[in-house]
N, C-alpha and C positions, 0 to 999 in steps of 0.2 A: 504494499500499500504506499502511495506517495503522500507527501505532506497534505494535511487536511484541506479540502476544498468543498464547495457546496454545489452539487452533490459530491461526495468523496471520489477521488481518483483511485480506485482499487484495482487489484490484480486481474480481475475478470476482463478489464478493458485492454489488457496488454496482450498483443498478438504474438510477439517474439522479442527475444533479447539474446545476443551473441557477441562474442569477441571478434574484433577485426583488426588486422595489422595496419599501421601507419608507416609513413616514411621514417626510416630509422629502425630502432629496436623497440619502440613503444607500441602499445596496443590500446585500442578504444573499445568501448561497449556500445553497440548500436541497439536502439530500442524502437519498436513500432507498435502503435496503438490502432484500435479499430476507429471508426468514425466518431463515436461518442467519446472515447478516450482521447482522441486527438483534439477535440474541442475543449475538453476539461484541461488537458495539458497546456494548450495555448493560453487559456485564461490564467492558469497557475503561473506560467513562466512570464506572462505580461506583468503580472503584479509583483514578481520578485526581481525582474531584470534591473540590474544596476543598483539594487539596494544593499548588496553585500550579504543578504540572507541566503542560506542554502536550502535546497529542496531535500527534505528528509524522506529517505526511502526505507520503509520498515518492512520486516519479515518476522512474524511471531513477536510483534511489539519490540523488536530490537532494530536499531539503525544499522543498515548494511551499506549504505552510501549516502553522502550528503553533498551532491554537486551544486555549483552556483550558476546563475544565468547572467550572460554578458549584457551590458547596457544597450547594445545594438538591437536587442529584442524587446525594448521597452514599449515600442509603439504597438506592435501586433502580437508579441509573444512568439514562441516557436510553433509554427503551423506546418501543416502537411501530415501530421500524425506520426512523425518520426523524429528522432533526435539521436545525438551522440554524446556519451559521457566520456569526456577526455580526461587524461591523467597519465601518469607514468606507470601504467599497468604492464606487468609481465604477461605473457601468453597465458600462464596458468591463472593468474589473478583475474584477467579479463574473462576467461571462460568460466571460472567459478562464480563471478558476479552474474554472468548471463544465466547460469543454472539456478542461482538463488532467485533471480527476477522471474524466471519462468516457473519456478516452484511456487512462488506467490500467486501465480495465475491459476492455480488449481482451484476447481469449484468447491472442494471440501478441504478442511484441514487435515494434515497428516498426523495420525496418532500412532504411537508405539503400542501394539497389541500385546506383544510378548517378546521377551529377550531371554535367550538361553546361551549359556557359556559352558563350553566343554574344554576343560584343561588339556594341555598337550600330553601330560602323564596319563590321564584317564583314557584319552584316545589311544595312546600307544599300548596301554594295558589291555584294552578291549581287543585290539587287533592281535596282540600276542596270545591272548586267551583263545581267540577264534582259530588261530593257526595251530595252537596246541590241541584244540578240540578236533580239528580236521585230521591232524596226524594221528591222534588217538583212534578216532573212528576208522581211518583207513587201515590201521594196524589190526583192529578187531575184524575188519572185513577180510584182510589177507589171511588171517588165521582161520576164520570160518570157512573160507573157500577151500583151503587145503584139507581141513578136517572132513568137510562134507563131500567134496567132489574129488578128493585124492589127486591123482596126476593131472586131470584137467584143471583143477583148482590151482595147482602150482603153476601150470602154464598161464592161467588167467592172471595170476599174481605178477608174472613177468610182463605180461601185456599191460597191466595196470600201472606197473612202474614205467614202462615205455610211454604209456599215455601221460603220465604225470610230468615226465621230462619234456615231452613234445608240447604239452599245454603251457608249461612255464616258459619254454622257448618262444612259443607264439605270443605269449603276453609280453615278453621282453622285446621281441621283434616289432610288435605293433605299439609299444610304449604304453601298455595298459597299466594304470595305477590301481593296485588292490586296496579298495576300502572294505569296510565291514560287509556291505551287501555284496561286493565283488567276491570276497572270500566265500560267502554263503553260496553264491552261484557256482564257484569252482567246486565246492564240496558236494553240491547237488549233482553236478555233472559227473563226479565220481560214482555216485549212485547209479546214474544212467549207464556208465560203462560197465559196472557190475551186473546190472540187469541184463545187458546184451549177452554177456557170457553165460549167465544163468539160463537164459532161453536156449542158447546153443547146446549147453551140457545136458539139459533136460530132455531135449529133442534126441540127442545122441543116446541117452540112456534108454529112451522109449524104443529106439531102433534096435539097440542091443538086446533088450528084453524080448523083442519080437523075433529074435533069432537071426538077424542079419550079421554079416561079417563086420569086423572092426572097421575096416576101411570104408565100407558102404555105410556104416552107421555114422561115422564122423562126417562123411560127405553129405549125407542126408540131414544130419543135424544142422549143419550150416545152411543148407538150402532151405529147409522148412522154417528155420528161425529168421531168415533174412527179411521176409515181408513184415513180420511183427516188429523187428528192430527198426526197419525203415519207417514204418508208420509212426512208431513212438517218437522217434528222433525228429521227423518232419513236423509232427504237431507241436513238439516242444519248441523248435525253431520258429514256427509261426507265432506261438505265443511270445517268444523273446522278441521277435520283430515288432509286435504290437506294443509290448512294454517299452522298447527302446524308442519307438516313434511317438508314443503318447505320454510316456512317463517322465518324471522329473530327473534331476542329475543322479541321485542315489539309485533310483530304480533303473536307470539306463546302465549303470555300472553292473548291477546284478544281471540284467538282461544280456549284456555284452559278454561277460565271462561265462555265463551258462551256455550261450549259443556257441562260443568258441569251444568250450569244453565238450559239448554234445557232438560237434562236428569232428573233433579229434578222437573222441571215444568211439564213434562209429567206424572210423578208419582203423583204429587199433583192434577193435573186435573182429572186423571182417578180414583184415589183412594179417596183422600180427599174431592173433590167436589162431587163425586158420593155418598160417605157415608153421607155427610151432606145434600145433596138433599133428599135422601131417608128417612133420619131421620126427615127432616122437614115435609114431607107429611104424617108422622104417627102422627103428633100433630094436634088435631082437629082444633085449632085456626089458624093454618097455612095452612090447607088443603082447600085452596080456589084458583080456577084457575086464578082469576083476580090478585092474588099476583104473579103469574108466567107469566102471559100474559096480560098486560093492554089492555083495549079497546076490550076485547074478546066479541063477540056477545052474547046476552042474551040466544039464543037458544043453543049455544055451552056450555054455563055455566051450563045449566041444564043437558046437556048430560054428561059432564065430571065430575060433582060434585060427 
């Protein structure tokens, strides 16, 4: 709001305010009013021109500028709806004053609804705890896979470690900064990677229990599980795309890390796990159906051996 006039020259009449350079290193602040504001400003400057009194510019009841008007404008005031506040402004000072003037033109006052402060130590502790939780969960998953699925579980663990290394390398290559939501997305993608291997191994068990040979069971397990893995990963990536497109900053971090992790997990499940499984069944010491399917009936062992 400018110094009191009747009616008052308030911020709603101000159309724009911005810093502009002059000859030399100084900057000015240009201001423009609408028609009503231009008339009020002309009357105000006419009354103050040459008197030595300054025009008080207020924002939240505090003076942010107090320019004076030269005597040459005593007859008509500054007309045309525009003016320039001159002074030895730096570029930063001129732009800051322009921002303050435009802020005063808002139709409603700015209110602070909520302030939250998270200390650097607390943020670091939260990220560290999340990383430890992720490592602990991954370790339990690795143990479970070996106990329940035997040799395929061990192969899956190797594939998961490869997956983790590839994912971290992808994050580093793309410059991804891991925030708390980003770490959550990465941990969730580990679950997706485990799920893909579980589908493959369960299909392989079903084929072995049906009496097929070990090679045919492994091949069929990957073939039958592929459509389920593809559907699950594609729907997850679609959800991630929606979250990244429509979400805020933290949600975008979660969506990005989850999408990258899902893409890498599908690659490792289809290529790394497959390659290691077929490599294992070429080794005579490992070419035993009971290593792939515990509690397999004796008759089936004879058929698939």
